[in-house]
Kinemage of the C-alpha trace (Angstrom):
@kinemage 1
@onewidth
@group {chain A} dominant
@subgroup {mainchain}
@vectorlist {calphas} color= white
{ca unk a 1} P 33.107 88.514 1.004
{ca unk a 2} L 29.717 86.806 1.544
{ca unk a 3} L 28.140 87.989 -1.540
{ca unk a 4} L 31.453 86.322 -3.040
{ca unk a 5} L 30.926 83.182 -1.411
{ca unk a 6} L 27.267 82.932 -2.232
{ca unk a 7} L 28.341 82.955 -5.939
{ca unk a 8} L 30.667 80.357 -5.604
{ca unk a 9} L 28.184 77.644 -4.140
{ca unk a 10} L 26.036 77.363 -7.487
{ca unk a 11} L 29.197 77.937 -9.596
{ca unk a 12} L 31.071 74.742 -7.720
{ca unk a 13} L 27.920 72.497 -7.712
{ca unk a 14} L 26.930 73.326 -11.400
{ca unk a 15} L 30.224 72.651 -12.395
{ca unk a 16} L 30.406 69.505 -9.966
{ca unk a 17} L 27.541 68.097 -11.963
{ca unk a 18} L 27.970 69.836 -15.614
{ca unk a 19} L 31.169 68.574 -15.952
{ca unk a 20} L 31.194 64.695 -14.689
{ca unk a 21} L 28.600 64.610 -17.167
{ca unk a 22} L 31.217 65.683 -19.628
{ca unk a 23} L 33.241 63.398 -18.948
{ca unk a 24} L 31.607 60.772 -19.194
{ca unk a 25} L 30.531 61.581 -22.564
{ca unk a 26} L 34.173 62.300 -23.181
{ca unk a 27} L 35.559 59.146 -22.565
{ca unk a 28} L 32.118 57.394 -24.452
{ca unk a 29} L 33.352 59.556 -27.523
{ca unk a 30} L 37.422 58.340 -27.078
{ca unk a 31} L 35.854 54.661 -27.150
{ca unk a 32} L 34.093 55.627 -30.185
{ca unk a 33} L 36.764 56.883 -31.487
{ca unk a 34} L 39.093 53.987 -31.396
{ca unk a 35} L 36.467 51.606 -32.527
{ca unk a 36} L 35.875 53.856 -35.214
{ca unk a 37} L 39.920 54.026 -36.278
{ca unk a 38} L 40.034 50.373 -35.816
{ca unk a 39} L 37.375 49.466 -38.075
{ca unk a 40} L 39.105 52.074 -40.789
{ca unk a 41} L 42.517 49.858 -40.367
{ca unk a 42} L 40.791 46.890 -40.863
{ca unk a 43} L 38.438 47.840 -43.726
{ca unk a 44} L 41.463 49.396 -45.413
{ca unk a 45} L 44.456 47.154 -45.061
{ca unk a 46} L 42.879 43.902 -44.350
{ca unk a 47} L 39.873 43.846 -46.416
{ca unk a 48} L 42.408 46.471 -49.318
{ca unk a 49} L 38.904 48.561 -49.678
{ca unk a 50} L 38.820 51.456 -47.388
{ca unk a 51} L 35.054 53.588 -45.670
{ca unk a 52} L 34.721 56.945 -46.550
{ca unk a 53} L 32.928 58.008 -43.241
{ca unk a 54} L 36.027 56.931 -40.547
{ca unk a 55} L 37.930 59.420 -40.890
{ca unk a 56} L 35.499 62.645 -40.653
{ca unk a 57} L 33.604 60.216 -38.402
{ca unk a 58} L 36.441 60.102 -35.917
{ca unk a 59} L 37.248 63.513 -35.994
{ca unk a 60} L 33.726 64.651 -34.887
{ca unk a 61} L 34.449 62.378 -32.157
{ca unk a 62} L 37.922 64.104 -31.160
{ca unk a 63} L 36.518 67.058 -31.034
{ca unk a 64} L 33.310 66.242 -28.510
{ca unk a 65} L 36.124 64.411 -26.915
{ca unk a 66} L 38.449 67.958 -26.712
{ca unk a 67} L 35.745 70.085 -25.821
{ca unk a 68} L 34.223 68.041 -22.861
{ca unk a 69} L 37.065 67.466 -21.046
{ca unk a 70} L 39.308 70.095 -21.446
{ca unk a 71} L 37.161 71.693 -18.945
{ca unk a 72} L 37.600 69.748 -16.267
{ca unk a 73} L 41.326 69.540 -16.973
{ca unk a 74} L 40.822 73.421 -16.568
{ca unk a 75} L 39.660 73.288 -13.146
{ca unk a 76} L 42.166 70.911 -11.294
{ca unk a 77} L 44.915 73.028 -12.794
{ca unk a 78} L 45.516 70.257 -15.816
{ca unk a 79} L 46.498 72.759 -18.273
{ca unk a 80} L 50.262 73.334 -19.672
{ca unk a 81} L 51.497 75.958 -17.808
{ca unk a 82} L 55.076 78.377 -16.727
{ca unk a 83} L 54.396 78.669 -12.582
{ca unk a 84} L 58.182 79.665 -12.056
{ca unk a 85} L 57.538 83.443 -11.519
{ca unk a 86} L 54.514 82.888 -9.516
{ca unk a 87} L 56.352 80.515 -6.938
{ca unk a 88} L 59.062 83.046 -6.346
{ca unk a 89} L 56.094 85.593 -6.045
{ca unk a 90} L 54.942 86.236 -2.238
{ca unk a 91} L 51.678 84.836 -2.229
{ca unk a 92} L 49.764 87.948 -2.162
{ca unk a 93} L 51.393 89.032 -5.479
{ca unk a 94} L 50.820 84.999 -6.722
{ca unk a 95} L 47.433 85.582 -5.965
{ca unk a 96} L 47.061 88.739 -7.661
{ca unk a 97} L 48.930 87.733 -11.085
{ca unk a 98} L 46.860 84.637 -11.289
{ca unk a 99} L 43.474 87.252 -10.599
{ca unk a 100} L 44.280 88.947 -13.896
{ca unk a 101} L 45.452 86.271 -15.275
{ca unk a 102} L 42.002 84.347 -15.609
{ca unk a 103} L 40.514 87.430 -15.794
{ca unk a 104} L 42.405 87.499 -19.202
{ca unk a 105} L 41.558 84.374 -19.701
{ca unk a 106} L 37.925 85.215 -19.238
{ca unk a 107} L 38.049 88.027 -21.927
{ca unk a 108} L 39.136 85.003 -24.137
{ca unk a 109} L 37.083 82.534 -23.421
{ca unk a 110} L 33.774 85.411 -23.857
{ca unk a 111} L 35.082 86.099 -27.349
{ca unk a 112} L 35.809 82.700 -28.135
{ca unk a 113} L 32.559 81.997 -27.154
{ca unk a 114} L 30.671 84.553 -29.984
{ca unk a 115} L 32.851 83.355 -32.488
{ca unk a 116} L 31.933 79.883 -31.516
{ca unk a 117} L 28.249 80.835 -32.012
{ca unk a 118} L 28.926 82.268 -35.043
{ca unk a 119} L 30.951 79.487 -36.474
{ca unk a 120} L 27.629 77.032 -35.364
{ca unk a 121} L 25.363 78.825 -37.178
{ca unk a 122} L 27.565 78.854 -39.926
{ca unk a 123} L 27.341 75.408 -40.258
{ca unk a 124} L 23.863 74.491 -40.805
{ca unk a 125} L 24.817 75.726 -44.321
{ca unk a 126} L 27.041 72.836 -44.755
{ca unk a 127} L 26.848 69.543 -45.019
{ca unk a 128} L 29.601 66.971 -43.653
{ca unk a 129} L 31.376 65.016 -46.584
{ca unk a 130} L 31.178 61.686 -45.579
{ca unk a 131} L 28.617 61.040 -42.324
{ca unk a 132} L 25.149 60.331 -43.055
{ca unk a 133} L 22.541 58.753 -41.079
{ca unk a 134} L 22.392 55.405 -42.339
{ca unk a 135} L 17.914 55.761 -42.103
{ca unk a 136} L 17.929 53.647 -45.102
{ca unk a 137} L 18.539 50.786 -42.688
{ca unk a 138} L 14.844 51.105 -41.694
{ca unk a 139} L 13.478 52.231 -44.745
{ca unk a 140} L 13.894 56.063 -44.822
{ca unk a 141} L 16.217 58.272 -46.816
{ca unk a 142} L 19.957 58.893 -45.679
{ca unk a 143} L 20.149 61.928 -43.788
{ca unk a 144} L 23.376 64.081 -44.468
{ca unk a 145} L 25.304 65.834 -40.877
{ca unk a 146} L 25.380 69.273 -40.610
{ca unk a 147} L 28.668 70.574 -40.031
{ca unk a 148} L 26.910 72.682 -37.424
{ca unk a 149} L 26.580 69.309 -34.977
{ca unk a 150} L 30.932 69.501 -35.121
{ca unk a 151} L 31.516 72.699 -34.778
{ca unk a 152} L 28.855 73.078 -31.581
{ca unk a 153} L 31.848 71.525 -29.950
{ca unk a 154} L 34.003 74.666 -29.425
{ca unk a 155} L 30.687 76.809 -28.437
{ca unk a 156} L 30.571 73.762 -25.726
{ca unk a 157} L 33.706 74.076 -24.613
{ca unk a 158} L 34.266 77.313 -24.791
{ca unk a 159} L 30.898 77.679 -22.573
{ca unk a 160} L 31.869 75.182 -19.451
{ca unk a 161} L 35.564 76.545 -19.792
{ca unk a 162} L 34.203 79.876 -19.162
{ca unk a 163} L 32.087 78.498 -15.991
{ca unk a 164} L 35.117 77.606 -14.843
{ca unk a 165} L 37.078 80.571 -14.829
{ca unk a 166} L 34.485 82.197 -13.408
{ca unk a 167} L 34.819 79.775 -10.126
{ca unk a 168} L 38.607 80.308 -10.243
{ca unk a 169} L 38.080 84.081 -9.924
{ca unk a 170} L 35.640 83.511 -7.005
{ca unk a 171} L 38.346 80.921 -5.769
{ca unk a 172} L 41.070 83.549 -5.886
{ca unk a 173} L 39.373 86.154 -4.765
{ca unk a 174} L 38.450 84.171 -1.903
{ca unk a 175} L 41.611 83.338 -1.253
{ca unk a 176} L 43.384 86.082 -1.773
{ca unk a 177} L 40.484 87.908 1.080
{ca unk a 178} L 42.231 85.078 3.828
{ca unk a 179} L 39.618 82.754 2.947
{ca unk a 180} L 41.268 79.786 1.568
{ca unk a 181} L 40.979 77.303 4.483
{ca unk a 182} L 37.076 77.709 4.087
{ca unk a 183} L 36.841 77.132 0.343
{ca unk a 184} L 34.437 74.283 -0.396
{ca unk a 185} L 36.488 71.227 -2.377
{ca unk a 186} L 35.765 70.368 -5.469
{ca unk a 187} L 34.341 66.881 -6.418
{ca unk a 188} L 36.524 64.238 -6.496
{ca unk a 189} L 37.446 63.495 -10.256
{ca unk a 190} L 38.117 60.488 -11.988
{ca unk a 191} L 40.858 62.087 -14.605
{ca unk a 192} L 44.620 61.152 -14.049
{ca unk a 193} L 47.164 63.943 -13.220
{ca unk a 194} L 50.216 64.694 -14.864
{ca unk a 195} L 53.600 66.049 -12.673
């Protein structure tokens, strides 16, 4: 179990650091999304002159917000789950069931990461219909945003979820080995939890 514990430490440290940074970026994306949506509401309903870019910008920001916040929710058990069966089973059987489910999730996440990367590569071929970098404000030409930047959110989410999933598998193996009391705790998260 020393090898498993030795593997758990770097995964835990990486997730502590990466997910904290991801939460900050996700929060910034959420704030920017609110500003963009309110801007569109103002222009559409007060000035009666809708802008072409806010809808796509809000979608872009929402994808990144979700992709960066989901791994923290997964790590802290924040995803929707039906845990009635697990609570009825003995602890060891429930742990084995959880390990099997995590292994299945890992398979899905690895396939998702591969498909996400393929999607990112195809996104370099296409431009956003309305998002542009306004370099014309500083004397340059406006540059259309490639859709790959939007698609990269899916790939990033799959990679972060995969690393979290590996950490959860290592933790479950140690719990099954009777070392649950010696597991390091997660870094404190400012993510609110739902009951």
